[in-house]
N, CA, C and O atoms as a CHARMM CRD file, in Angstrom:
* protein
*
  392
    1    1 MET  N     -1.79500  26.75300   6.32000 PROA 1      0.00000
    2    1 MET  CA    -0.83800  25.67800   6.16800 PROA 1      0.00000
    3    1 MET  C     -1.52600  24.34900   6.49300 PROA 1      0.00000
    4    1 MET  O     -2.25100  24.22700   7.48100 PROA 1      0.00000
    5    2 THR  N     -1.28300  23.37600   5.64600 PROA 2      0.00000
    6    2 THR  CA    -1.83000  22.03800   5.84900 PROA 2      0.00000
    7    2 THR  C     -0.67900  21.06300   6.02700 PROA 2      0.00000
    8    2 THR  O      0.35400  21.17700   5.36600 PROA 2      0.00000
    9    3 ILE  N     -0.86400  20.10300   6.92600 PROA 3      0.00000
   10    3 ILE  CA     0.11100  19.02800   7.12800 PROA 3      0.00000
   11    3 ILE  C     -0.51700  17.74700   6.60900 PROA 3      0.00000
   12    3 ILE  O     -1.61100  17.36400   7.02500 PROA 3      0.00000
   13    4 TYR  N      0.18500  17.08700   5.69600 PROA 4      0.00000
   14    4 TYR  CA    -0.27600  15.82400   5.13000 PROA 4      0.00000
   15    4 TYR  C      0.60500  14.69600   5.63900 PROA 4      0.00000
   16    4 TYR  O      1.83100  14.78800   5.57500 PROA 4      0.00000
   17    5 LEU  N     -0.00800  13.63500   6.14200 PROA 5      0.00000
   18    5 LEU  CA     0.70600  12.41500   6.52400 PROA 5      0.00000
   19    5 LEU  C      0.48300  11.39400   5.42000 PROA 5      0.00000
   20    5 LEU  O     -0.65100  11.00300   5.14700 PROA 5      0.00000
   21    6 ILE  N      1.56700  10.96600   4.78500 PROA 6      0.00000
   22    6 ILE  CA     1.46800  10.07700   3.63300 PROA 6      0.00000
   23    6 ILE  C      1.92600   8.68300   4.01800 PROA 6      0.00000
   24    6 ILE  O      3.10900   8.46000   4.27500 PROA 6      0.00000
   25    7 SER  N      0.99100   7.74600   4.05800 PROA 7      0.00000
   26    7 SER  CA     1.34000   6.34300   4.30600 PROA 7      0.00000
   27    7 SER  C      0.11200   5.46900   4.08800 PROA 7      0.00000
   28    7 SER  O     -1.02900   5.89700   4.26100 PROA 7      0.00000
   29    8 ARG  N      0.39100   4.23300   3.70400 PROA 8      0.00000
   30    8 ARG  CA    -0.66300   3.22200   3.61100 PROA 8      0.00000
   31    8 ARG  C     -0.71800   2.39900   4.89100 PROA 8      0.00000
   32    8 ARG  O     -1.56800   1.52000   5.02900 PROA 8      0.00000
   33    9 HSD  N      0.18800   2.67900   5.82900 PROA 9      0.00000
   34    9 HSD  CA     0.33800   1.85400   7.03100 PROA 9      0.00000
   35    9 HSD  C     -0.16100   2.59400   8.27300 PROA 9      0.00000
   36    9 HSD  O      0.31000   3.68700   8.58900 PROA 9      0.00000
   37   10 GLU  N     -1.10900   1.98900   8.96200 PROA 10     0.00000
   38   10 GLU  CA    -1.68600   2.61100  10.15400 PROA 10     0.00000
   39   10 GLU  C     -0.64300   2.87500  11.23500 PROA 10     0.00000
   40   10 GLU  O     -0.70300   3.89900  11.91600 PROA 10     0.00000
   41   11 GLY  N      0.31500   1.96000  11.39900 PROA 11     0.00000
   42   11 GLY  CA     1.36200   2.14800  12.40100 PROA 11     0.00000
   43   11 GLY  C      2.19900   3.38500  12.12300 PROA 11     0.00000
   44   11 GLY  O      2.55200   4.12300  13.04300 PROA 11     0.00000
   45   12 ALA  N      2.51600   3.61200  10.85500 PROA 12     0.00000
   46   12 ALA  CA     3.29300   4.79900  10.47700 PROA 12     0.00000
   47   12 ALA  C      2.49700   6.06800  10.74200 PROA 12     0.00000
   48   12 ALA  O      3.03700   7.05100  11.24800 PROA 12     0.00000
   49   13 LEU  N      1.21900   6.04600  10.40100 PROA 13     0.00000
   50   13 LEU  CA     0.37700   7.21600  10.66600 PROA 13     0.00000
   51   13 LEU  C      0.29000   7.49200  12.16300 PROA 13     0.00000
   52   13 LEU  O      0.37700   8.64200  12.59200 PROA 13     0.00000
   53   14 ALA  N      0.11800   6.43800  12.95400 PROA 14     0.00000
   54   14 ALA  CA     0.02700   6.59100  14.40800 PROA 14     0.00000
   55   14 ALA  C      1.31500   7.17700  14.96300 PROA 14     0.00000
   56   14 ALA  O      1.28000   8.07700  15.80100 PROA 14     0.00000
   57   15 TRP  N      2.45500   6.66800  14.49700 PROA 15     0.00000
   58   15 TRP  CA     3.74100   7.17700  14.99300 PROA 15     0.00000
   59   15 TRP  C      3.93000   8.64100  14.60500 PROA 15     0.00000
   60   15 TRP  O      4.35100   9.44800  15.43400 PROA 15     0.00000
   61   16 MET  N      3.62400   8.99600  13.34800 PROA 16     0.00000
   62   16 MET  CA     3.81300  10.38400  12.91400 PROA 16     0.00000
   63   16 MET  C      2.95400  11.35200  13.71500 PROA 16     0.00000
   64   16 MET  O      3.36300  12.48700  13.95700 PROA 16     0.00000
   65   17 ARG  N      1.76900  10.91600  14.12700 PROA 17     0.00000
   66   17 ARG  CA     0.90200  11.78300  14.94100 PROA 17     0.00000
   67   17 ARG  C      1.55000  12.10000  16.28200 PROA 17     0.00000
   68   17 ARG  O      1.23800  13.12900  16.88200 PROA 17     0.00000
   69   18 THR  N      2.44500  11.24000  16.76700 PROA 18     0.00000
   70   18 THR  CA     3.12000  11.48700  18.05000 PROA 18     0.00000
   71   18 THR  C      4.30000  12.44000  17.89800 PROA 18     0.00000
   72   18 THR  O      4.94500  12.78100  18.89000 PROA 18     0.00000
   73   19 GLN  N      4.59300  12.87400  16.67800 PROA 19     0.00000
   74   19 GLN  CA     5.76900  13.70100  16.41700 PROA 19     0.00000
   75   19 GLN  C      5.43600  15.18300  16.25700 PROA 19     0.00000
   76   19 GLN  O      6.12900  15.89800  15.53300 PROA 19     0.00000
   77   20 GLY  N      4.39900  15.64200  16.91400 PROA 20     0.00000
   78   20 GLY  CA     4.04000  17.04300  16.85700 PROA 20     0.00000
   79   20 GLY  C      3.29700  17.42900  15.58900 PROA 20     0.00000
   80   20 GLY  O      3.29300  18.59500  15.19400 PROA 20     0.00000
   81   21 LEU  N      2.67200  16.45200  14.95300 PROA 21     0.00000
   82   21 LEU  CA     1.94400  16.71400  13.71500 PROA 21     0.00000
   83   21 LEU  C      0.43900  16.57700  13.93000 PROA 21     0.00000
   84   21 LEU  O     -0.28900  16.08500  13.06800 PROA 21     0.00000
   85   22 ALA  N      0.00100  17.01900  15.08600 PROA 22     0.00000
   86   22 ALA  CA    -1.42700  16.93900  15.40700 PROA 22     0.00000
   87   22 ALA  C     -2.23400  17.75900  14.40900 PROA 22     0.00000
   88   22 ALA  O     -1.77400  18.79500  13.92800 PROA 22     0.00000
   89   23 GLY  N     -3.41500  17.29900  14.10800 PROA 23     0.00000
   90   23 GLY  CA    -4.28400  17.98700  13.17500 PROA 23     0.00000
   91   23 GLY  C     -3.93900  17.73600  11.72300 PROA 23     0.00000
   92   23 GLY  O     -4.50800  18.36000  10.82700 PROA 23     0.00000
   93   24 ALA  N     -3.01000  16.82500  11.48900 PROA 24     0.00000
   94   24 ALA  CA    -2.57800  16.51900  10.12700 PROA 24     0.00000
   95   24 ALA  C     -3.64800  15.71600   9.39200 PROA 24     0.00000
   96   24 ALA  O     -4.47300  15.03600  10.00100 PROA 24     0.00000
   97   25 VAL  N     -3.60700  15.81400   8.08500 PROA 25     0.00000
   98   25 VAL  CA    -4.54200  15.10200   7.22100 PROA 25     0.00000
   99   25 VAL  C     -3.86600  13.82400   6.72000 PROA 25     0.00000
  100   25 VAL  O     -2.89100  13.90600   5.97300 PROA 25     0.00000
  101   26 PRO  N     -4.36100  12.64300   7.11300 PROA 26     0.00000
  102   26 PRO  CA    -3.76300  11.40800   6.60700 PROA 26     0.00000
  103   26 PRO  C     -4.26900  11.09100   5.19700 PROA 26     0.00000
  104   26 PRO  O     -5.47300  11.13500   4.94200 PROA 26     0.00000
  105   27 VAL  N     -3.35300  10.77300   4.28900 PROA 27     0.00000
  106   27 VAL  CA    -3.72800  10.39200   2.92900 PROA 27     0.00000
  107   27 VAL  C     -2.84900   9.23700   2.46300 PROA 27     0.00000
  108   27 VAL  O     -1.68400   9.13000   2.84700 PROA 27     0.00000
  109   28 ARG  N     -3.42100   8.38400   1.63700 PROA 28     0.00000
  110   28 ARG  CA    -2.68600   7.23700   1.10600 PROA 28     0.00000
  111   28 ARG  C     -1.90000   7.60700  -0.14100 PROA 28     0.00000
  112   28 ARG  O     -0.90800   6.95700  -0.46900 PROA 28     0.00000
  113   29 HSD  N     -2.34500   8.65800  -0.84400 PROA 29     0.00000
  114   29 HSD  CA    -1.68200   9.09200  -2.06700 PROA 29     0.00000
  115   29 HSD  C     -1.74800  10.61700  -2.13400 PROA 29     0.00000
  116   29 HSD  O     -2.80900  11.20400  -1.92500 PROA 29     0.00000
  117   30 LEU  N     -0.62100  11.25200  -2.42400 PROA 30     0.00000
  118   30 LEU  CA    -0.56700  12.71000  -2.47900 PROA 30     0.00000
  119   30 LEU  C     -0.74900  13.20600  -3.90800 PROA 30     0.00000
  120   30 LEU  O     -0.07700  12.74100  -4.82800 PROA 30     0.00000
  121   31 ASP  N     -1.65200  14.14100  -4.08200 PROA 31     0.00000
  122   31 ASP  CA    -1.79400  14.85400  -5.34800 PROA 31     0.00000
  123   31 ASP  C     -1.04900  16.17900  -5.16800 PROA 31     0.00000
  124   31 ASP  O     -1.48600  17.01200  -4.37300 PROA 31     0.00000
  125   32 PRO  N      0.05400  16.40000  -5.87700 PROA 32     0.00000
  126   32 PRO  CA     0.82900  17.63400  -5.68600 PROA 32     0.00000
  127   32 PRO  C      0.02000  18.90400  -5.90400 PROA 32     0.00000
  128   32 PRO  O      0.39500  19.95900  -5.39300 PROA 32     0.00000
  129   33 ALA  N     -1.07300  18.83100  -6.64700 PROA 33     0.00000
  130   33 ALA  CA    -1.91300  20.00700  -6.87700 PROA 33     0.00000
  131   33 ALA  C     -2.51300  20.53700  -5.56800 PROA 33     0.00000
  132   33 ALA  O     -2.91600  21.69800  -5.49900 PROA 33     0.00000
  133   34 TRP  N     -2.57300  19.70200  -4.54400 PROA 34     0.00000
  134   34 TRP  CA    -3.10600  20.13400  -3.25200 PROA 34     0.00000
  135   34 TRP  C     -2.16100  21.06800  -2.51100 PROA 34     0.00000
  136   34 TRP  O     -2.59600  21.81400  -1.63300 PROA 34     0.00000
  137   35 LEU  N     -0.87400  21.04200  -2.85000 PROA 35     0.00000
  138   35 LEU  CA     0.15300  21.69600  -2.04800 PROA 35     0.00000
  139   35 LEU  C      0.24700  23.19000  -2.29800 PROA 35     0.00000
  140   35 LEU  O      0.10100  23.67600  -3.42000 PROA 35     0.00000
  141   36 ALA  N      0.49900  23.90200  -1.19800 PROA 36     0.00000
  142   36 ALA  CA     0.72700  25.34300  -1.24200 PROA 36     0.00000
  143   36 ALA  C      2.00800  25.63800  -0.46000 PROA 36     0.00000
  144   36 ALA  O      2.41900  24.83900   0.38200 PROA 36     0.00000
  145   37 PRO  N      2.63700  26.77800  -0.73600 PROA 37     0.00000
  146   37 PRO  CA     3.83400  27.13900   0.02000 PROA 37     0.00000
  147   37 PRO  C      3.56600  27.09800   1.52400 PROA 37     0.00000
  148   37 PRO  O      2.54700  27.59600   2.00400 PROA 37     0.00000
  149   38 GLY  N      4.49900  26.49600   2.25300 PROA 38     0.00000
  150   38 GLY  CA     4.37200  26.38600   3.70700 PROA 38     0.00000
  151   38 GLY  C      3.71700  25.11300   4.19000 PROA 38     0.00000
  152   38 GLY  O      3.77300  24.81300   5.38300 PROA 38     0.00000
  153   39 ASP  N      3.09400  24.35100   3.29700 PROA 39     0.00000
  154   39 ASP  CA     2.51400  23.06700   3.69500 PROA 39     0.00000
  155   39 ASP  C      3.63900  22.11700   4.10400 PROA 39     0.00000
  156   39 ASP  O      4.80000  22.31400   3.74800 PROA 39     0.00000
  157   40 ILE  N      3.27100  21.09800   4.85100 PROA 40     0.00000
  158   40 ILE  CA     4.21800  20.06800   5.27700 PROA 40     0.00000
  159   40 ILE  C      3.70700  18.72300   4.79300 PROA 40     0.00000
  160   40 ILE  O      2.53600  18.38600   4.97300 PROA 40     0.00000
  161   41 VAL  N      4.59600  17.96300   4.17800 PROA 41     0.00000
  162   41 VAL  CA     4.28800  16.60900   3.73200 PROA 41     0.00000
  163   41 VAL  C      5.21000  15.68200   4.50900 PROA 41     0.00000
  164   41 VAL  O      6.43100  15.79400   4.40200 PROA 41     0.00000
  165   42 ALA  N      4.63900  14.76500   5.29300 PROA 42     0.00000
  166   42 ALA  CA     5.44000  13.84600   6.10200 PROA 42     0.00000
  167   42 ALA  C      5.09900  12.41900   5.72500 PROA 42     0.00000
  168   42 ALA  O      3.93100  12.07600   5.54800 PROA 42     0.00000
  169   43 GLY  N      6.12600  11.58500   5.60300 PROA 43     0.00000
  170   43 GLY  CA     5.92600  10.18000   5.28000 PROA 43     0.00000
  171   43 GLY  C      6.90900   9.72700   4.23300 PROA 43     0.00000
  172   43 GLY  O      8.07100  10.13400   4.23700 PROA 43     0.00000
  173   44 ASN  N      6.44700   8.88800   3.34200 PROA 44     0.00000
  174   44 ASN  CA     7.29400   8.36800   2.26700 PROA 44     0.00000
  175   44 ASN  C      6.68600   8.73000   0.93000 PROA 44     0.00000
  176   44 ASN  O      5.49300   8.53400   0.70000 PROA 44     0.00000
  177   45 LEU  N      7.52000   9.26100   0.05100 PROA 45     0.00000
  178   45 LEU  CA     7.08500   9.64900  -1.28600 PROA 45     0.00000
  179   45 LEU  C      8.09200   9.15000  -2.30700 PROA 45     0.00000
  180   45 LEU  O      9.28100   9.04400  -2.00600 PROA 45     0.00000
  181   46 PRO  N      7.62900   8.84400  -3.50800 PROA 46     0.00000
  182   46 PRO  CA     8.57700   8.61700  -4.59600 PROA 46     0.00000
  183   46 PRO  C      9.33000   9.92800  -4.86400 PROA 46     0.00000
  184   46 PRO  O      8.81400  11.01200  -4.59200 PROA 46     0.00000
  185   47 LEU  N     10.53800   9.82100  -5.39300 PROA 47     0.00000
  186   47 LEU  CA    11.36600  11.00800  -5.59800 PROA 47     0.00000
  187   47 LEU  C     10.68800  12.08200  -6.44200 PROA 47     0.00000
  188   47 LEU  O     10.80700  13.26900  -6.13700 PROA 47     0.00000
  189   48 HSD  N      9.97800  11.68400  -7.49900 PROA 48     0.00000
  190   48 HSD  CA     9.37400  12.70100  -8.35100 PROA 48     0.00000
  191   48 HSD  C      8.29500  13.50200  -7.61000 PROA 48     0.00000
  192   48 HSD  O      8.10800  14.68500  -7.89500 PROA 48     0.00000
  193   49 LEU  N      7.58600  12.87600  -6.66800 PROA 49     0.00000
  194   49 LEU  CA     6.58800  13.60900  -5.88500 PROA 49     0.00000
  195   49 LEU  C      7.24500  14.46200  -4.80900 PROA 49     0.00000
  196   49 LEU  O      6.77200  15.55900  -4.51000 PROA 49     0.00000
  197   50 ALA  N      8.33300  13.96700  -4.22400 PROA 50     0.00000
  198   50 ALA  CA     9.07200  14.76900  -3.25100 PROA 50     0.00000
  199   50 ALA  C      9.64300  16.01400  -3.92700 PROA 50     0.00000
  200   50 ALA  O      9.62600  17.09600  -3.34000 PROA 50     0.00000
  201   51 ALA  N     10.14700  15.87200  -5.15500 PROA 51     0.00000
  202   51 ALA  CA    10.66600  17.01700  -5.90000 PROA 51     0.00000
  203   51 ALA  C      9.55100  18.01400  -6.19600 PROA 51     0.00000
  204   51 ALA  O      9.75300  19.22400  -6.09100 PROA 51     0.00000
  205   52 GLU  N      8.38100  17.51300  -6.56500 PROA 52     0.00000
  206   52 GLU  CA     7.25000  18.39900  -6.85100 PROA 52     0.00000
  207   52 GLU  C      6.81400  19.15400  -5.60000 PROA 52     0.00000
  208   52 GLU  O      6.45600  20.32900  -5.67700 PROA 52     0.00000
  209   53 ALA  N      6.84400  18.48300  -4.44300 PROA 53     0.00000
  210   53 ALA  CA     6.50800  19.15800  -3.18900 PROA 53     0.00000
  211   53 ALA  C      7.48500  20.30900  -2.94200 PROA 53     0.00000
  212   53 ALA  O      7.07300  21.39600  -2.53900 PROA 53     0.00000
  213   54 SER  N      8.77200  20.07500  -3.18200 PROA 54     0.00000
  214   54 SER  CA     9.77600  21.12700  -2.99800 PROA 54     0.00000
  215   54 SER  C      9.52800  22.29400  -3.94600 PROA 54     0.00000
  216   54 SER  O      9.60000  23.45100  -3.53400 PROA 54     0.00000
  217   55 VAL  N      9.23400  22.00000  -5.21800 PROA 55     0.00000
  218   55 VAL  CA     8.97300  23.05000  -6.20700 PROA 55     0.00000
  219   55 VAL  C      7.78700  23.90500  -5.78100 PROA 55     0.00000
  220   55 VAL  O      7.77600  25.11300  -6.01400 PROA 55     0.00000
  221   56 ARG  N      6.80500  23.29400  -5.16800 PROA 56     0.00000
  222   56 ARG  CA     5.59500  24.01800  -4.76800 PROA 56     0.00000
  223   56 ARG  C      5.74400  24.73000  -3.42200 PROA 56     0.00000
  224   56 ARG  O      4.78900  25.33600  -2.93600 PROA 56     0.00000
  225   57 GLY  N      6.93700  24.66100  -2.81300 PROA 57     0.00000
  226   57 GLY  CA     7.19000  25.39100  -1.57500 PROA 57     0.00000
  227   57 GLY  C      6.78600  24.66700  -0.31100 PROA 57     0.00000
  228   57 GLY  O      6.73400  25.27100   0.76100 PROA 57     0.00000
  229   58 ALA  N      6.49800  23.38000  -0.42000 PROA 58     0.00000
  230   58 ALA  CA     6.14800  22.58900   0.76100 PROA 58     0.00000
  231   58 ALA  C      7.41000  21.98700   1.37200 PROA 58     0.00000
  232   58 ALA  O      8.40400  21.77800   0.67600 PROA 58     0.00000
  233   59 ARG  N      7.36900  21.71600   2.63800 PROA 59     0.00000
  234   59 ARG  CA     8.45200  21.00900   3.32300 PROA 59     0.00000
  235   59 ARG  C      8.17400  19.51200   3.24100 PROA 59     0.00000
  236   59 ARG  O      7.03000  19.08300   3.38800 PROA 59     0.00000
  237   60 PHE  N      9.21300  18.71800   3.00700 PROA 60     0.00000
  238   60 PHE  CA     9.06700  17.25900   2.94300 PROA 60     0.00000
  239   60 PHE  C      9.84000  16.62500   4.08400 PROA 60     0.00000
  240   60 PHE  O     11.06000  16.76100   4.16600 PROA 60     0.00000
  241   61 LEU  N      9.13000  15.93000   4.96500 PROA 61     0.00000
  242   61 LEU  CA     9.71800  15.21600   6.09500 PROA 61     0.00000
  243   61 LEU  C      9.62400  13.72000   5.81600 PROA 61     0.00000
  244   61 LEU  O      8.55100  13.12400   5.91600 PROA 61     0.00000
  245   62 HSD  N     10.74200  13.13200   5.47100 PROA 62     0.00000
  246   62 HSD  CA    10.79900  11.71400   5.12300 PROA 62     0.00000
  247   62 HSD  C     10.76300  10.85800   6.38700 PROA 62     0.00000
  248   62 HSD  O     11.50400  11.11700   7.33600 PROA 62     0.00000
  249   63 LEU  N      9.91100   9.84700   6.40100 PROA 63     0.00000
  250   63 LEU  CA     9.87900   8.88700   7.51100 PROA 63     0.00000
  251   63 LEU  C     11.01200   7.90400   7.28800 PROA 63     0.00000
  252   63 LEU  O     10.89600   6.97300   6.49100 PROA 63     0.00000
  253   64 ALA  N     12.11100   8.12100   8.00300 PROA 64     0.00000
  254   64 ALA  CA    13.30600   7.28900   7.86600 PROA 64     0.00000
  255   64 ALA  C     13.28100   6.18800   8.91600 PROA 64     0.00000
  256   64 ALA  O     12.92300   6.41300  10.07200 PROA 64     0.00000
  257   65 LEU  N     13.66600   5.00700   8.49100 PROA 65     0.00000
  258   65 LEU  CA    13.65300   3.85100   9.38300 PROA 65     0.00000
  259   65 LEU  C     14.68900   2.84700   8.89600 PROA 65     0.00000
  260   65 LEU  O     14.65500   2.42200   7.74100 PROA 65     0.00000
  261   66 ASP  N     15.59100   2.47700   9.76300 PROA 66     0.00000
  262   66 ASP  CA    16.58400   1.45500   9.43700 PROA 66     0.00000
  263   66 ASP  C     15.98300   0.10500   9.82900 PROA 66     0.00000
  264   66 ASP  O     16.20200  -0.39800  10.93100 PROA 66     0.00000
  265   67 LEU  N     15.23000  -0.45800   8.90900 PROA 67     0.00000
  266   67 LEU  CA    14.45000  -1.66400   9.16600 PROA 67     0.00000
  267   67 LEU  C     15.26900  -2.91600   8.87900 PROA 67     0.00000
  268   67 LEU  O     15.77700  -3.07900   7.77000 PROA 67     0.00000
  269   68 PRO  N     15.40300  -3.79600   9.85800 PROA 68     0.00000
  270   68 PRO  CA    16.09800  -5.05300   9.59400 PROA 68     0.00000
  271   68 PRO  C     15.34700  -5.86800   8.53000 PROA 68     0.00000
  272   68 PRO  O     14.11800  -5.84200   8.46800 PROA 68     0.00000
  273   69 GLU  N     16.09200  -6.57500   7.71100 PROA 69     0.00000
  274   69 GLU  CA    15.48200  -7.33700   6.62200 PROA 69     0.00000
  275   69 GLU  C     14.40700  -8.29800   7.12300 PROA 69     0.00000
  276   69 GLU  O     13.39600  -8.49800   6.45000 PROA 69     0.00000
  277   70 VAL  N     14.61400  -8.88700   8.28600 PROA 70     0.00000
  278   70 VAL  CA    13.67400  -9.87300   8.81800 PROA 70     0.00000
  279   70 VAL  C     12.29100  -9.25900   9.09500 PROA 70     0.00000
  280   70 VAL  O     11.29700  -9.98300   9.15700 PROA 70     0.00000
  281   71 LEU  N     12.22400  -7.93000   9.26100 PROA 71     0.00000
  282   71 LEU  CA    10.94600  -7.27300   9.55000 PROA 71     0.00000
  283   71 LEU  C     10.26000  -6.71400   8.30400 PROA 71     0.00000
  284   71 LEU  O      9.12700  -6.24000   8.38900 PROA 71     0.00000
  285   72 ARG  N     10.91800  -6.76100   7.16600 PROA 72     0.00000
  286   72 ARG  CA    10.31100  -6.23500   5.94400 PROA 72     0.00000
  287   72 ARG  C      9.02900  -7.00600   5.61900 PROA 72     0.00000
  288   72 ARG  O      8.99200  -8.23500   5.68200 PROA 72     0.00000
  289   73 GLY  N      7.99200  -6.26300   5.27300 PROA 73     0.00000
  290   73 GLY  CA     6.72100  -6.87600   4.91400 PROA 73     0.00000
  291   73 GLY  C      5.82900  -7.20000   6.09500 PROA 73     0.00000
  292   73 GLY  O      4.71000  -7.67900   5.91000 PROA 73     0.00000
  293   74 HSD  N      6.30700  -6.94500   7.31500 PROA 74     0.00000
  294   74 HSD  CA     5.50400  -7.20100   8.51200 PROA 74     0.00000
  295   74 HSD  C      4.85400  -5.89900   8.96800 PROA 74     0.00000
  296   74 HSD  O      5.49100  -4.84700   8.92300 PROA 74     0.00000
  297   75 PRO  N      3.59900  -5.95100   9.40700 PROA 75     0.00000
  298   75 PRO  CA     2.96700  -4.72800   9.91000 PROA 75     0.00000
  299   75 PRO  C      3.63300  -4.29100  11.21500 PROA 75     0.00000
  300   75 PRO  O      3.88600  -5.10500  12.10400 PROA 75     0.00000
  301   76 LEU  N      3.91000  -3.00000  11.31000 PROA 76     0.00000
  302   76 LEU  CA     4.54500  -2.44300  12.50300 PROA 76     0.00000
  303   76 LEU  C      3.63500  -1.38800  13.10500 PROA 76     0.00000
  304   76 LEU  O      3.04100  -0.58000  12.39100 PROA 76     0.00000
  305   77 GLY  N      3.53400  -1.40400  14.41000 PROA 77     0.00000
  306   77 GLY  CA     2.76000  -0.38500  15.10800 PROA 77     0.00000
  307   77 GLY  C      3.62200   0.80900  15.45300 PROA 77     0.00000
  308   77 GLY  O      4.83400   0.80000  15.23500 PROA 77     0.00000
  309   78 GLY  N      2.99600   1.83100  15.99100 PROA 78     0.00000
  310   78 GLY  CA     3.72300   3.03100  16.38000 PROA 78     0.00000
  311   78 GLY  C      4.82300   2.75100  17.38600 PROA 78     0.00000
  312   78 GLY  O      5.90400   3.33400  17.29500 PROA 78     0.00000
  313   79 ARG  N      4.56700   1.86800  18.34600 PROA 79     0.00000
  314   79 ARG  CA     5.59700   1.51400  19.34400 PROA 79     0.00000
  315   79 ARG  C      6.76900   0.79000  18.68800 PROA 79     0.00000
  316   79 ARG  O      7.92500   0.99300  19.06000 PROA 79     0.00000
  317   80 ASP  N      6.45600  -0.05900  17.70400 PROA 80     0.00000
  318   80 ASP  CA     7.51600  -0.75300  16.96900 PROA 80     0.00000
  319   80 ASP  C      8.42300   0.25100  16.26300 PROA 80     0.00000
  320   80 ASP  O      9.64800   0.14500  16.32100 PROA 80     0.00000
  321   81 LEU  N      7.80800   1.22200  15.60000 PROA 81     0.00000
  322   81 LEU  CA     8.59200   2.23200  14.88400 PROA 81     0.00000
  323   81 LEU  C      9.47300   3.01700  15.84300 PROA 81     0.00000
  324   81 LEU  O     10.63700   3.28200  15.54400 PROA 81     0.00000
  325   82 ALA  N      8.92500   3.39000  16.99000 PROA 82     0.00000
  326   82 ALA  CA     9.71400   4.12200  17.98300 PROA 82     0.00000
  327   82 ALA  C     10.89300   3.28200  18.45600 PROA 82     0.00000
  328   82 ALA  O     12.01300   3.78400  18.56100 PROA 82     0.00000
  329   83 ALA  N     10.64700   2.00400  18.74300 PROA 83     0.00000
  330   83 ALA  CA    11.72200   1.11800  19.20600 PROA 83     0.00000
  331   83 ALA  C     12.80500   0.92200  18.15100 PROA 83     0.00000
  332   83 ALA  O     13.96600   0.68900  18.48600 PROA 83     0.00000
  333   84 LEU  N     12.42700   1.01500  16.88200 PROA 84     0.00000
  334   84 LEU  CA    13.38800   0.84200  15.79000 PROA 84     0.00000
  335   84 LEU  C     14.08700   2.14500  15.40100 PROA 84     0.00000
  336   84 LEU  O     14.88000   2.16900  14.45900 PROA 84     0.00000
  337   85 GLY  N     13.79500   3.22300  16.12200 PROA 85     0.00000
  338   85 GLY  CA    14.48300   4.48500  15.86600 PROA 85     0.00000
  339   85 GLY  C     13.92700   5.28600  14.70700 PROA 85     0.00000
  340   85 GLY  O     14.66700   6.02300  14.05600 PROA 85     0.00000
  341   86 ALA  N     12.63400   5.15500  14.43600 PROA 86     0.00000
  342   86 ALA  CA    12.02300   5.93800  13.35700 PROA 86     0.00000
  343   86 ALA  C     12.25100   7.42000  13.62000 PROA 86     0.00000
  344   86 ALA  O     12.31600   7.86200  14.76600 PROA 86     0.00000
  345   87 ARG  N     12.37000   8.17600  12.53100 PROA 87     0.00000
  346   87 ARG  CA    12.59600   9.60500  12.65300 PROA 87     0.00000
  347   87 ARG  C     12.09500  10.30600  11.39600 PROA 87     0.00000
  348   87 ARG  O     12.01300   9.70600  10.32400 PROA 87     0.00000
  349   88 LEU  N     11.76600  11.57100  11.54500 PROA 88     0.00000
  350   88 LEU  CA    11.39200  12.39600  10.40300 PROA 88     0.00000
  351   88 LEU  C     12.59400  13.25600  10.04500 PROA 88     0.00000
  352   88 LEU  O     13.08300  14.02900  10.86900 PROA 88     0.00000
  353   89 GLU  N     13.06600  13.11800   8.81300 PROA 89     0.00000
  354   89 GLU  CA    14.22900  13.86100   8.33400 PROA 89     0.00000
  355   89 GLU  C     13.77700  14.75100   7.18100 PROA 89     0.00000
  356   89 GLU  O     13.14900  14.28200   6.23200 PROA 89     0.00000
  357   90 GLU  N     14.10300  16.04300   7.27400 PROA 90     0.00000
  358   90 GLU  CA    13.66700  16.97500   6.22400 PROA 90     0.00000
  359   90 GLU  C     14.61100  16.91100   5.02600 PROA 90     0.00000
  360   90 GLU  O     15.83500  16.91600   5.16200 PROA 90     0.00000
  361   91 TYR  N     13.99000  16.85100   3.84600 PROA 91     0.00000
  362   91 TYR  CA    14.72700  16.82900   2.58200 PROA 91     0.00000
  363   91 TYR  C     14.14700  17.86300   1.64100 PROA 91     0.00000
  364   91 TYR  O     12.94900  18.14700   1.67000 PROA 91     0.00000
  365   92 ARG  N     15.00900  18.42600   0.80300 PROA 92     0.00000
  366   92 ARG  CA    14.59300  19.18400  -0.37400 PROA 92     0.00000
  367   92 ARG  C     15.09500  18.39200  -1.56400 PROA 92     0.00000
  368   92 ARG  O     16.29400  18.15200  -1.70200 PROA 92     0.00000
  369   93 VAL  N     14.19100  17.99700  -2.40500 PROA 93     0.00000
  370   93 VAL  CA    14.54700  17.15600  -3.54500 PROA 93     0.00000
  371   93 VAL  C     14.48700  18.01500  -4.79300 PROA 93     0.00000
  372   93 VAL  O     13.51600  18.73700  -5.02300 PROA 93     0.00000
  373   94 LEU  N     15.53000  17.92700  -5.59000 PROA 94     0.00000
  374   94 LEU  CA    15.64300  18.70600  -6.81500 PROA 94     0.00000
  375   94 LEU  C     15.78000  17.77900  -8.00300 PROA 94     0.00000
  376   94 LEU  O     16.71000  16.97500  -8.06800 PROA 94     0.00000
  377   95 ARG  N     14.84800  17.89100  -8.95100 PROA 95     0.00000
  378   95 ARG  CA    14.93700  17.09800 -10.16900 PROA 95     0.00000
  379   95 ARG  C     15.90500  17.79900 -11.11700 PROA 95     0.00000
  380   95 ARG  O     15.79200  19.00100 -11.35700 PROA 95     0.00000
  381   96 LEU  N     16.85000  17.04100 -11.64900 PROA 96     0.00000
  382   96 LEU  CA    17.81300  17.58300 -12.60300 PROA 96     0.00000
  383   96 LEU  C     17.35300  17.22500 -13.99600 PROA 96     0.00000
  384   96 LEU  O     17.21900  16.04700 -14.32700 PROA 96     0.00000
  385   97 ASP  N     17.11200  18.22300 -14.81000 PROA 97     0.00000
  386   97 ASP  CA    16.68300  17.97300 -16.19100 PROA 97     0.00000
  387   97 ASP  C     17.88200  17.59100 -17.03800 PROA 97     0.00000
  388   97 ASP  O     18.96400  18.15300 -16.87200 PROA 97     0.00000
  389   98 PRO  N     17.69800  16.62600 -17.95800 PROA 98     0.00000
  390   98 PRO  CA    18.82700  16.22900 -18.81600 PROA 98     0.00000
  391   98 PRO  C     19.19400  17.33000 -19.80200 PROA 98     0.00000
  392   98 PRO  O     20.12000  17.16300 -20.59600 PROA 98     0.00000
């Protein structure tokens, strides 16, 4: 089993490492071909990649954060994320074909 931390932001990666995801592989972009059943993907993904992770049997832990508008676009550290109530929420995403 591999744990992938998905983020372009160092603060987000630092915070996720404090959430029991030690030994995780940090990546800026996820290639779904890497995923195997039982893998964990934590961070933020576009919906189509989150759906692909679910199809491949991986768990998706979304980095949820209720960020005030005034802080958007500002770099946040791990302590900032903790103070703002960051959390990992598990989702299974299903793509509906037309």
